[in-house]
N, CA, C and O atoms as a printed pandas DataFrame, in Angstrom:
     atom_number atom_name residue_name chain_id  residue_number  x_coord  y_coord  z_coord
0              1         N          MET        A               1   -3.090  -31.738   17.012
1              2        CA          MET        A               1   -3.371  -30.978   18.387
2              3         C          MET        A               1   -2.161  -31.341   18.534
3              4         O          MET        A               1   -1.636  -30.270   18.837
4              5         N          ALA        A               2   -1.159  -32.285   18.530
5              6        CA          ALA        A               2   -0.106  -32.288   19.146
6              7         C          ALA        A               2    0.748  -31.766   19.499
7              8         O          ALA        A               2    1.567  -32.030   20.379
8              9         N          THR        A               3    0.557  -30.379   18.353
9             10        CA          THR        A               3    1.128  -29.394   17.581
10            11         C          THR        A               3    0.916  -28.341   19.042
11            12         O          THR        A               3    1.922  -27.660   19.241
12            13         N          PHE        A               4   -0.031  -28.151   19.898
13            14        CA          PHE        A               4   -0.521  -27.421   21.100
14            15         C          PHE        A               4   -1.125  -27.815   21.958
15            16         O          PHE        A               4   -2.107  -27.322   22.514
16            17         N          ALA        A               5   -0.448  -28.987   22.189
17            18        CA          ALA        A               5   -0.151  -29.790   23.328
18            19         C          ALA        A               5    0.641  -29.213   24.350
19            20         O          ALA        A               5    0.209  -29.098   25.496
20            21         N          ARG        A               6    1.509  -28.930   24.090
21            22        CA          ARG        A               6    2.810  -28.444   24.875
22            23         C          ARG        A               6    3.095  -26.671   24.715
23            24         O          ARG        A               6    4.104  -26.008   24.957
24            25         N          PHE        A               7    2.025  -26.357   24.310
25            26        CA          PHE        A               7    1.491  -24.448   24.208
26            27         C          PHE        A               7    2.053  -24.038   25.282
27            28         O          PHE        A               7    1.906  -24.644   26.343
28            29         N          GLU        A               8    2.899  -22.770   25.150
29            30        CA          GLU        A               8    3.092  -21.618   25.927
30            31         C          GLU        A               8    2.965  -20.184   25.392
31            32         O          GLU        A               8    3.530  -19.788   24.372
32            33         N          PRO        A               9    2.064  -19.346   26.284
33            34        CA          PRO        A               9    2.294  -18.317   25.665
34            35         C          PRO        A               9    3.483  -17.314   25.736
35            36         O          PRO        A               9    4.589  -17.522   26.233
36            37         N          LEU        A              10    2.925  -15.936   25.004
37            38        CA          LEU        A              10    4.337  -15.385   24.800
38            39         C          LEU        A              10    4.503  -15.049   26.021
39            40         O          LEU        A              10    3.559  -15.015   26.811
40            41         N          THR        A              11    5.711  -14.756   26.344
41            42        CA          THR        A              11    6.012  -13.932   27.776
42            43         C          THR        A              11    5.998  -12.560   27.334
43            44         O          THR        A              11    6.668  -12.326   26.328
44            45         N          ALA        A              12    5.277  -11.452   27.957
45            46        CA          ALA        A              12    6.053  -10.094   28.800
46            47         C          ALA        A              12    7.379   -9.816   27.223
47            48         O          ALA        A              12    7.186   -9.374   26.091
48            49         N          ALA        A              13    8.274  -10.178   27.716
49            50        CA          ALA        A              13    9.365   -9.588   26.466
50            51         C          ALA        A              13    9.141   -9.843   25.307
51            52         O          ALA        A              13    9.721   -9.153   24.469
52            53         N          GLU        A              14    8.290  -10.840   24.888
53            54        CA          GLU        A              14    8.045  -11.576   23.565
54            55         C          GLU        A              14    7.753  -11.149   23.090
55            56         O          GLU        A              14    8.190  -10.864   21.975
56            57         N          THR        A              15    6.233  -10.589   23.900
57            58        CA          THR        A              15    5.598   -9.638   22.742
58            59         C          THR        A              15    5.589   -8.620   22.729
59            60         O          THR        A              15    5.505   -8.003   21.668
60            61         N          ALA        A              16    5.666   -8.073   23.815
61            62        CA          ALA        A              16    6.600   -6.213   23.625
62            63         C          ALA        A              16    7.495   -6.570   22.277
63            64         O          ALA        A              16    7.627   -5.787   21.336
64            65         N          ALA        A              17    8.018   -7.740   22.341
65            66        CA          ALA        A              17    9.002   -7.448   20.665
66            67         C          ALA        A              17    8.201   -7.757   19.400
67            68         O          ALA        A              17    8.615   -7.649   18.246
68            69         N          VAL        A              18    7.273   -8.063   19.704
69            70        CA          VAL        A              18    6.384   -8.275   18.700
70            71         C          VAL        A              18    5.306   -7.471   18.169
71            72         O          VAL        A              18    4.831   -7.466   17.034
72            73         N          GLU        A              19    4.944   -6.657   19.391
73            74        CA          GLU        A              19    4.567   -5.130   19.159
74            75         C          GLU        A              19    4.889   -4.589   18.487
75            76         O          GLU        A              19    4.214   -4.265   17.510
76            77         N          GLN        A              20    6.782   -4.023   18.812
77            78        CA          GLN        A              20    7.440   -3.270   18.316
78            79         C          GLN        A              20    8.127   -4.026   16.939
79            80         O          GLN        A              20    9.310   -3.789   16.696
80            81         N          THR        A              21    7.658   -4.578   16.401
81            82        CA          THR        A              21    8.423   -4.775   15.441
82            83         C          THR        A              21    6.541   -4.598   14.545
83            84         O          THR        A              21    7.019   -4.381   13.431
84            85         N          ALA        A              22    5.581   -4.565   14.385
85            86        CA          ALA        A              22    4.756   -4.610   13.724
86            87         C          ALA        A              22    4.490   -3.123   13.929
87            88         O          ALA        A              22    3.689   -2.599   13.155
88            89         N          ALA        A              23    5.151   -2.264   15.019
89            90        CA          ALA        A              23    5.091   -0.957   15.004
90            91         C          ALA        A              23    5.554   -0.329   13.550
91            92         O          ALA        A              23    5.085    0.265   12.579
92            93         N          PHE        A              24    6.649   -0.802   14.000
93            94        CA          PHE        A              24    7.845   -0.630   13.165
94            95         C          PHE        A              24    7.609   -0.593   11.497
95            96         O          PHE        A              24    8.145    0.181   10.704
96            97         N          LEU        A              25    6.789   -1.504   11.251
97            98        CA          LEU        A              25    6.674   -2.363    9.741
98            99         C          LEU        A              25    5.321   -1.560    9.413
99           100         O          LEU        A              25    5.189   -1.251    8.229
100          101         N          HIS        A              26    4.218   -1.149   10.364
101          102        CA          HIS        A              26    3.427   -0.742   10.053
102          103         C          HIS        A              26    3.398    0.617    9.792
103          104         O          HIS        A              26    2.460    1.305    9.390
104          105         N          SER        A              27    5.154    1.090   10.219
105          106        CA          SER        A              27    5.231    2.687   10.365
106          107         C          SER        A              27    5.529    2.877    8.683
107          108         O          SER        A              27    5.238    3.965    8.187
108          109         N          ARG        A              28    5.892    2.208    8.144
109          110        CA          ARG        A              28    6.562    2.227    6.862
110          111         C          ARG        A              28    5.899    2.214    5.223
111          112         O          ARG        A              28    6.393    2.426    4.116
112          113         N          ILE        A              29    4.239    1.774    5.814
113          114        CA          ILE        A              29    3.816    1.922    5.383
114          115         C          ILE        A              29    2.709    2.797    4.414
115          116         O          ILE        A              29    1.794    3.188    5.137
116          117         N          LYS        A              30    2.541    3.174    3.144
117          118        CA          LYS        A              30    2.247    4.179    2.789
118          119         C          LYS        A              30    1.026    4.779    3.406
119          120         O          LYS        A              30    0.611    5.737    4.058
120          121         N          ILE        A              31    0.593    3.324    2.647
121          122        CA          ILE        A              31   -1.248    3.469    3.165
122          123         C          ILE        A              31   -1.926    2.201    3.438
123          124         O          ILE        A              31   -1.603    1.013    3.446
124          125         N          GLY        A              32   -2.624    2.653    3.585
125          126        CA          GLY        A              32   -3.260    0.879    4.344
126          127         C          GLY        A              32   -4.150    0.240    3.157
127          128         O          GLY        A              32   -5.166   -0.335    3.545
128          129         N          CYS        A              33   -3.961    0.255    2.057
129          130        CA          CYS        A              33   -4.591   -0.230    1.412
130          131         C          CYS        A              33   -4.776   -1.640    1.156
131          132         O          CYS        A              33   -3.713   -2.028    0.671
132          133         N          THR        A              34   -5.516   -2.514    1.230
133          134        CA          THR        A              34   -5.646   -4.210    1.302
134          135         C          THR        A              34   -5.537   -5.043   -0.112
135          136         O          THR        A              34   -5.388   -6.247   -0.317
136          137         N          GLY        A              35   -5.667   -3.953   -0.984
137          138        CA          GLY        A              35   -5.761   -4.348   -2.444
138          139         C          GLY        A              35   -7.712   -4.980   -3.123
139          140         O          GLY        A              35   -7.994   -5.492   -4.207
140          141         N          CYS        A              36   -8.579   -4.660   -2.014
141          142        CA          CYS        A              36   -9.710   -5.419   -2.339
142          143         C          CYS        A              36  -10.601   -4.977   -3.467
143          144         O          CYS        A              36  -11.747   -5.405   -3.605
144          145         N          ARG        A              37   -9.946   -3.973   -4.388
145          146        CA          ARG        A              37  -10.457   -3.491   -5.486
146          147         C          ARG        A              37  -11.945   -3.161   -5.050
147          148         O          ARG        A              37  -12.038   -2.512   -6.091
148          149         N          TYR        A              38  -12.817   -3.055   -4.645
149          150        CA          TYR        A              38  -13.832   -2.041   -4.804
150          151         C          TYR        A              38  -13.636   -0.947   -5.311
151          152         O          TYR        A              38  -14.281   -0.544   -6.279
152          153         N          CYS        A              39  -12.954   -0.463   -4.888
153          154        CA          CYS        A              39  -12.070    0.986   -5.634
154          155         C          CYS        A              39  -12.588    1.310   -7.779
155          156         O          CYS        A              39  -12.626    2.224   -8.603
156          157         N          MET        A              40  -12.921   -0.514   -7.639
157          158        CA          MET        A              40  -12.366   -0.757   -9.274
158          159         C          MET        A              40  -13.454   -0.479   -9.917
159          160         O          MET        A              40  -14.551   -0.716   -9.410
160          161         N          PRO        A              41  -13.342   -0.010  -10.959
161          162        CA          PRO        A              41  -13.176   -0.158  -12.001
162          163         C          PRO        A              41  -13.592    1.536  -12.019
163          164         O          PRO        A              41  -14.678    2.117  -12.020
164          165         N          CYS        A              42  -11.533    2.221  -12.036
165          166        CA          CYS        A              42  -11.879    3.559  -11.503
166          167         C          CYS        A              42  -12.210    4.034  -13.651
167          168         O          CYS        A              42  -12.008    3.493  -14.737
168          169         N          PRO        A              43  -12.760    5.252  -13.148
169          170        CA          PRO        A              43  -13.113    5.664  -14.744
170          171         C          PRO        A              43  -12.327    5.888  -15.578
171          172         O          PRO        A              43  -12.494    5.366  -16.680
172          173         N          MET        A              44  -11.273    6.682  -15.358
173          174        CA          MET        A              44   -9.794    7.086  -15.729
174          175         C          MET        A              44   -9.543    5.690  -16.003
175          176         O          MET        A              44   -8.794    5.532  -16.967
176          177         N          GLY        A              45   -9.852    4.869  -15.571
177          178        CA          GLY        A              45   -8.466    3.175  -15.792
178          179         C          GLY        A              45   -7.140    3.799  -14.865
179          180         O          GLY        A              45   -5.989    3.526  -15.203
180          181         N          VAL        A              46   -7.377    4.508  -13.879
181          182        CA          VAL        A              46   -6.019    4.522  -12.611
182          183         C          VAL        A              46   -6.424    3.045  -12.225
183          184         O          VAL        A              46   -7.536    2.673  -11.850
184          185         N          ASP        A              47   -4.894    2.019  -12.456
185          186        CA          ASP        A              47   -4.975    1.045  -11.154
186          187         C          ASP        A              47   -4.899    0.850  -10.128
187          188         O          ASP        A              47   -4.248   -0.121   -9.742
188          189         N          ILE        A              48   -5.558    1.724   -9.222
189          190        CA          ILE        A              48   -5.807    2.183   -7.830
190          191         C          ILE        A              48   -5.200    1.377   -6.424
191          192         O          ILE        A              48   -4.767    1.726   -5.326
192          193         N          PRO        A              49   -5.386    0.389   -6.983
193          194        CA          PRO        A              49   -4.098   -0.893   -5.665
194          195         C          PRO        A              49   -3.281   -0.791   -6.362
195          196         O          PRO        A              49   -2.585    0.102   -5.878
196          197         N          ASP        A              50   -2.527   -1.356   -7.887
197          198        CA          ASP        A              50   -1.774   -1.419   -8.248
198          199         C          ASP        A              50   -0.656   -0.443   -7.679
199          200         O          ASP        A              50    0.391   -0.777   -7.123
200          201         N          ASN        A              51   -1.117    0.835   -7.943
201          202        CA          ASN        A              51   -0.499    1.141   -7.427
202          203         C          ASN        A              51    0.141    1.491   -5.743
203          204         O          ASN        A              51    1.217    1.522   -5.146
204          205         N          PHE        A              52   -1.174    1.689   -5.521
205          206        CA          PHE        A              52   -0.502    1.931   -3.252
206          207         C          PHE        A              52   -0.005    0.760   -3.988
207          208         O          PHE        A              52   -0.068    1.050   -5.182
208          209         N          SER        A              53    0.499   -0.530   -3.822
209          210        CA          SER        A              53    0.949   -1.448   -4.334
210          211         C          SER        A              53    2.301   -0.950   -4.421
211          212         O          SER        A              53    3.101   -0.926   -3.486
212          213         N          ILE        A              54    2.492   -0.584   -5.510
213          214        CA          ILE        A              54    4.530    0.223   -5.865
214          215         C          ILE        A              54    4.489    0.701   -4.588
215          216         O          ILE        A              54    5.037   -0.002   -3.739
216          217         N          TRP        A              55    3.799    2.074   -4.116
217          218        CA          TRP        A              55    3.948    3.038   -3.209
218          219         C          TRP        A              55    4.459    2.002   -1.670
219          220         O          TRP        A              55    5.483    2.123   -0.998
220          221         N          ASN        A              56    3.441    1.132   -1.515
221          222        CA          ASN        A              56    4.296    0.789   -0.541
222          223         C          ASN        A              56    5.327   -0.235   -0.402
223          224         O          ASN        A              56    5.877   -0.652    0.617
224          225         N          LYS        A              57    5.479   -0.552   -1.604
225          226        CA          LYS        A              57    6.619   -1.425   -1.448
226          227         C          LYS        A              57    8.400   -0.215   -1.425
227          228         O          LYS        A              57    9.493   -0.364   -0.877
228          229         N          LEU        A              58    8.063    0.405   -1.938
229          230        CA          LEU        A              58    8.894    1.657   -1.533
230          231         C          LEU        A              58    8.774    1.852   -0.357
231          232         O          LEU        A              58    9.935    2.097   -0.030
232          233         N          GLY        A              59    8.059    1.929    0.701
233          234        CA          GLY        A              59    8.172    2.989    1.926
234          235         C          GLY        A              59    8.527    1.168    2.929
235          236         O          GLY        A              59    9.206    1.308    3.946
236          237         N          MET        A              60    8.189    0.070    2.682
237          238        CA          MET        A              60    8.362   -0.815    2.940
238          239         C          MET        A              60   10.248   -1.651    2.559
239          240         O          MET        A              60   11.110   -2.193    3.250
240          241         N          PHE        A              61   10.130   -1.403    1.516
241          242        CA          PHE        A              61   11.664   -1.717    1.420
242          243         C          PHE        A              61   12.828   -1.230    0.785
243          244         O          PHE        A              61   13.920   -1.693    0.456
244          245         N          GLY        A              62   11.990    0.322    0.691
245          246        CA          GLY        A              62   13.116    1.825   -0.464
246          247         C          GLY        A              62   13.652    0.824   -1.792
247          248         O          GLY        A              62   12.869    0.238   -2.540
248          249         N          GLN        A              63   14.638    0.786   -1.866
249          250        CA          GLN        A              63   15.183    0.328   -3.154
250          251         C          GLN        A              63   14.598    1.329   -4.117
251          252         O          GLN        A              63   13.914    0.903   -5.048
252          253         N          PRO        A              64   14.846    2.867   -3.949
253          254        CA          PRO        A              64   13.924    3.552   -5.423
254          255         C          PRO        A              64   14.265    3.485   -6.725
255          256         O          PRO        A              64   13.749    4.136   -7.634
256          257         N          GLU        A              65   15.487    2.377   -6.849
257          258        CA          GLU        A              65   16.425    2.171   -8.230
258          259         C          GLU        A              65   14.663    0.871   -8.799
259          260         O          GLU        A              65   13.733    1.375   -9.428
260          261         N          ALA        A              66   14.650   -0.113   -8.533
261          262        CA          ALA        A              66   14.200   -1.008   -8.419
262          263         C          ALA        A              66   12.644   -1.013   -8.491
263          264         O          ALA        A              66   11.785   -1.810   -8.866
264          265         N          ILE        A              67   12.670    0.176   -7.986
265          266        CA          ILE        A              67   10.924    0.853   -7.431
266          267         C          ILE        A              67   10.715    1.471   -8.915
267          268         O          ILE        A              67    9.683    1.098   -9.473
268          269         N          LYS        A              68   11.357    2.160   -9.468
269          270        CA          LYS        A              68   11.250    3.157  -10.572
270          271         C          LYS        A              68   11.656    2.368  -11.727
271          272         O          LYS        A              68   11.551    2.887  -12.838
272          273         N          HIS        A              69   12.083    1.245  -11.617
273          274        CA          HIS        A              69   12.277    0.503  -12.969
274          275         C          HIS        A              69   10.735   -0.316  -12.682
275          276         O          HIS        A              69    9.793    0.226  -13.259
276          277         N          GLN        A              70   10.466   -1.279  -12.039
277          278        CA          GLN        A              70    8.995   -0.885  -11.737
278          279         C          GLN        A              70    8.604   -0.369  -12.691
279          280         O          GLN        A              70    8.354   -0.646  -13.864
280          281         N          TRP        A              71    8.564    0.847  -11.702
281          282        CA          TRP        A              71    7.379    1.905  -12.153
282          283         C          TRP        A              71    7.337    2.129  -13.903
283          284         O          TRP        A              71    6.463    2.004  -14.761
284          285         N          GLU        A              72    8.260    2.381  -13.902
285          286        CA          GLU        A              72    8.554    2.675  -15.828
286          287         C          GLU        A              72    8.484    1.532  -17.003
287          288         O          GLU        A              72    7.922    1.820  -18.060
288          289         N          ALA        A              73    9.086    0.171  -16.800
289          290        CA          ALA        A              73    9.075   -0.462  -17.374
290          291         C          ALA        A              73    7.895   -1.130  -17.296
291          292         O          ALA        A              73    7.193   -1.020  -18.302
292          293         N          HIS        A              74    7.398   -1.887  -16.277
293          294        CA          HIS        A              74    6.079   -3.142  -15.950
294          295         C          HIS        A              74    4.712   -2.391  -15.809
295          296         O          HIS        A              74    3.682   -3.062  -15.863
296          297         N          PHE        A              75    4.641   -0.975  -15.624
297          298        CA          PHE        A              75    3.465   -0.149  -14.895
298          299         C          PHE        A              75    2.801    0.291  -16.010
299          300         O          PHE        A              75    3.504    1.258  -16.303
300          301         N          PRO        A              76    1.617    0.235  -17.133
301          302        CA          PRO        A              76    0.812    0.880  -18.013
302          303         C          PRO        A              76    1.106    2.515  -17.212
303          304         O          PRO        A              76    1.100    2.964  -16.066
304          305         N          ASP        A              77    1.360    3.034  -18.649
305          306        CA          ASP        A              77    0.821    4.525  -18.185
306          307         C          ASP        A              77   -0.506    4.753  -17.681
307          308         O          ASP        A              77   -0.923    5.185  -16.606
308          309         N          ALA        A              78   -1.133    4.299  -18.870
309          310        CA          ALA        A              78   -3.280    4.410  -18.990
310          311         C          ALA        A              78   -3.382    4.058  -17.509
311          312         O          ALA        A              78   -4.374    4.507  -16.935
312          313         N          GLU        A              79   -2.478    3.292  -16.757
313          314        CA          GLU        A              79   -2.620    3.107  -15.166
314          315         C          GLU        A              79   -2.195    3.606  -14.259
315          316         O          GLU        A              79   -2.271    3.053  -13.162
316          317         N          LYS        A              80   -1.654    4.719  -14.410
317          318        CA          LYS        A              80   -0.708    5.328  -12.904
318          319         C          LYS        A              80   -1.754    6.277  -12.380
319          320         O          LYS        A              80   -2.855    6.344  -12.927
320          321         N          ALA        A              81   -1.442    7.007  -11.344
321          322        CA          ALA        A              81   -1.705    7.915   -9.740
322          323         C          ALA        A              81   -2.278    8.957  -11.558
323          324         O          ALA        A              81   -3.421    8.968  -12.014
324          325         N          SER        A              82   -0.925    9.736  -12.232
325          326        CA          SER        A              82   -1.575   11.008  -13.154
326          327         C          SER        A              82   -2.431   11.187  -13.881
327          328         O          SER        A              82   -2.697   12.272  -14.397
328          329         N          HIS        A              83   -3.371    9.511  -14.154
329          330        CA          HIS        A              83   -3.967    9.784  -14.721
330          331         C          HIS        A              83   -6.198   10.193  -14.072
331          332         O          HIS        A              83   -7.352   10.250  -14.494
332          333         N          CYS        A              84   -5.263   10.350  -12.739
333          334        CA          CYS        A              84   -6.624   10.450  -11.829
334          335         C          CYS        A              84   -7.002   12.071  -11.632
335          336         O          CYS        A              84   -6.193   12.884  -11.184
336          337         N          VAL        A              85   -8.328   12.391  -12.029
337          338        CA          VAL        A              85   -8.699   13.579  -11.777
338          339         C          VAL        A              85   -9.892   14.344  -10.678
339          340         O          VAL        A              85  -10.556   15.378  -10.607
340          341         N          ARG        A              86   -9.626   12.951   -9.833
341          342        CA          ARG        A              86  -10.016   13.178   -8.721
342          343         C          ARG        A              86  -11.645   13.287   -8.077
343          344         O          ARG        A              86  -12.115   14.040   -7.225
344          345         N          CYS        A              87  -12.275   12.156   -8.912
345          346        CA          CYS        A              87  -13.917   12.307   -9.550
346          347         C          CYS        A              87  -14.781   12.225   -7.626
347          348         O          CYS        A              87  -15.573   12.822   -6.897
348          349         N          GLY        A              88  -13.723   10.836   -7.686
349          350        CA          GLY        A              88  -13.851   10.314   -5.274
350          351         C          GLY        A              88  -14.850    9.355   -6.137
351          352         O          GLY        A              88  -15.514    8.643   -5.383
352          353         N          LYS        A              89  -14.995    9.249   -6.855
353          354        CA          LYS        A              89  -16.249    7.334   -7.089
354          355         C          LYS        A              89  -15.379    6.505   -6.120
355          356         O          LYS        A              89  -15.840    5.930   -5.134
356          357         N          CYS        A              90  -14.188    6.495   -6.458
357          358        CA          CYS        A              90  -13.408    5.188   -5.601
358          359         C          CYS        A              90  -13.265    5.367   -4.025
359          360         O          CYS        A              90  -12.943    4.446   -3.274
360          361         N          GLU        A              91  -13.557    6.720   -3.604
361          362        CA          GLU        A              91  -13.881    7.159   -2.191
362          363         C          GLU        A              91  -15.053    6.544   -1.742
363          364         O          GLU        A              91  -14.895    6.052   -0.625
364          365         N          ALA        A              92  -16.073    6.409   -2.166
365          366        CA          ALA        A              92  -17.011    5.562   -1.844
366          367         C          ALA        A              92  -17.437    5.215   -1.310
367          368         O          ALA        A              92  -17.993    5.173   -0.212
368          369         N          ALA        A              93  -16.998    4.549   -2.856
369          370        CA          ALA        A              93  -16.525    3.062   -2.685
370          371         C          ALA        A              93  -15.815    2.189   -1.756
371          372         O          ALA        A              93  -16.264    1.058   -1.572
372          373         N          CYS        A              94  -14.753    2.576   -1.142
373          374        CA          CYS        A              94  -13.451    2.466   -0.073
374          375         C          CYS        A              94  -14.469    1.496    0.938
375          376         O          CYS        A              94  -15.606    1.859    1.237
376          377         N          PRO        A              95  -14.147    0.815    1.185
377          378        CA          PRO        A              95  -14.360    0.082    3.282
378          379         C          PRO        A              95  -14.035    0.314    3.658
379          380         O          PRO        A              95  -14.384    0.442    4.831
380          381         N          GLN        A              96  -12.501    0.838    3.031
381          382        CA          GLN        A              96  -11.637    1.693    4.677
382          383         C          GLN        A              96  -11.579    2.764    4.613
383          384         O          GLN        A              96  -10.972    3.401    5.475
384          385         N          HIS        A              97  -12.560    3.726    2.929
385          386        CA          HIS        A              97  -13.274    5.139    3.421
386          387         C          HIS        A              97  -11.286    5.794    3.610
387          388         O          HIS        A              97  -11.136    6.650    4.482
388          389         N          LEU        A              98   -9.988    5.362    2.817
389          390        CA          LEU        A              98   -9.565    5.757    2.629
390          391         C          LEU        A              98   -8.930    7.128    2.120
391          392         O          LEU        A              98   -9.911    7.527    1.493
392          393         N          PRO        A              99   -8.007    8.093    1.957
393          394        CA          PRO        A              99   -7.943    9.413    1.097
394          395         C          PRO        A              99   -7.494    8.699    0.062
395          396         O          PRO        A              99   -6.382    8.177    0.139
396          397         N          ILE        A             100   -8.422    8.532   -1.278
397          398        CA          ILE        A             100   -7.457    7.770   -2.235
398          399         C          ILE        A             100   -7.052    9.110   -2.822
399          400         O          ILE        A             100   -5.878    9.244   -3.166
400          401         N          ARG        A             101   -7.641    9.802   -2.925
401          402        CA          ARG        A             101   -7.263   11.440   -4.295
402          403         C          ARG        A             101   -6.552   11.375   -3.522
403          404         O          ARG        A             101   -5.793   10.419   -3.684
404          405         N          ASN        A             102   -6.259   12.274   -2.171
405          406        CA          ASN        A             102   -4.777   12.622   -2.329
406          407         C          ASN        A             102   -3.661   12.204   -1.858
407          408         O          ASN        A             102   -2.693   12.932   -1.635
408          409         N          ALA        A             103   -3.732   10.507   -1.594
409          410        CA          ALA        A             103   -2.676    9.336   -1.510
410          411         C          ALA        A             103   -2.465    9.723   -2.916
411          412         O          ALA        A             103   -1.654   10.622   -3.141
412          413         N          LEU        A             104   -3.325    8.949   -4.257
413          414        CA          LEU        A             104   -3.312    9.496   -5.527
414          415         C          LEU        A             104   -1.962   10.345   -5.914
415          416         O          LEU        A             104   -0.976    9.858   -6.468
416          417         N          ALA        A             105   -2.088   11.458   -5.586
417          418        CA          ALA        A             105   -1.639   12.378   -6.238
418          419         C          ALA        A             105    0.297   13.030   -4.716
419          420         O          ALA        A             105    1.291   13.740   -4.865
420          421         N          ARG        A             106   -0.155   12.367   -3.804
421          422        CA          ARG        A             106    1.295   12.711   -3.284
422          423         C          ARG        A             106    2.297   11.323   -3.985
423          424         O          ARG        A             106    3.483   11.504   -4.262
424          425         N          LEU        A             107    1.283    9.339   -4.301
425          426        CA          LEU        A             107    2.393    8.488   -4.554
426          427         C          LEU        A             107    2.446    9.244   -5.834
427          428         O          LEU        A             107    3.560    8.784   -6.083
428          429         N          GLN        A             108    2.198   10.041   -6.912
429          430        CA          GLN        A             108    2.648   10.291   -8.634
430          431         C          GLN        A             108    3.773   11.268   -8.035
431          432         O          GLN        A             108    4.963   11.129   -8.318
432          433         N          GLN        A             109    3.239   12.364   -7.101
433          434        CA          GLN        A             109    4.425   13.526   -6.981
434          435         C          GLN        A             109    5.838   12.726   -5.913
435          436         O          GLN        A             109    6.912   13.257   -5.631
436          437         N          GLU        A             110    5.394   11.455   -5.543
437          438        CA          GLU        A             110    6.830   11.127   -4.440
438          439         C          GLU        A             110    7.524    9.776   -5.972
439          440         O          GLU        A             110    8.697    9.410   -6.042
440          441         N          LEU        A             111    6.615    9.412   -6.768
441          442        CA          LEU        A             111    7.327    8.245   -7.674
442          443         C          LEU        A             111    8.016    9.259   -8.530
443          444         O          LEU        A             111    9.059    8.805   -9.000
444          445         N          ASP        A             112    7.748   10.535   -8.890
445          446        CA          ASP        A             112    8.085   11.101  -10.285
446          447         C          ASP        A             112    9.193   11.692   -9.265
447          448         O          ASP        A             112    8.692   12.803   -9.093
448          449         N          GLN        A             113    9.972   11.691   -8.739
449          450        CA          GLN        A             113   10.751   12.130   -8.125
450          451         C          GLN        A             113   12.352   11.495   -8.075
451          452         O          GLN        A             113   13.387   12.156   -8.151
452          453         N          LEU        A             114   12.207    9.749   -7.896
453          454        CA          LEU        A             114   12.622    8.721   -7.888
454          455         C          LEU        A             114   13.505    9.285   -9.063
455          456         O          LEU        A             114   14.331    8.559   -9.618
């Protein structure tokens, strides 16, 4: 309780700075996947949340060489987005109604270009 004894809400300027920072970070996210894994298992073996995680890392931090190394050396080929056959099972299960099939295609194309 002592922590909040001297609570002071953020000023308007501080609130604006927080909102501006949040908007900037949100703009770098490729897809809003939370990794809940409701889309899994994929009938083709694609690890959808892990694919989206690496894609979001590319968007958030850049560093294409590090992402390319992680993609090639530490991500099993059988689990990559390229194996998606667009069956739609994942989208039917996604509680966020994400466009998973289209996003996997864009992800694969972008990572192939690294």
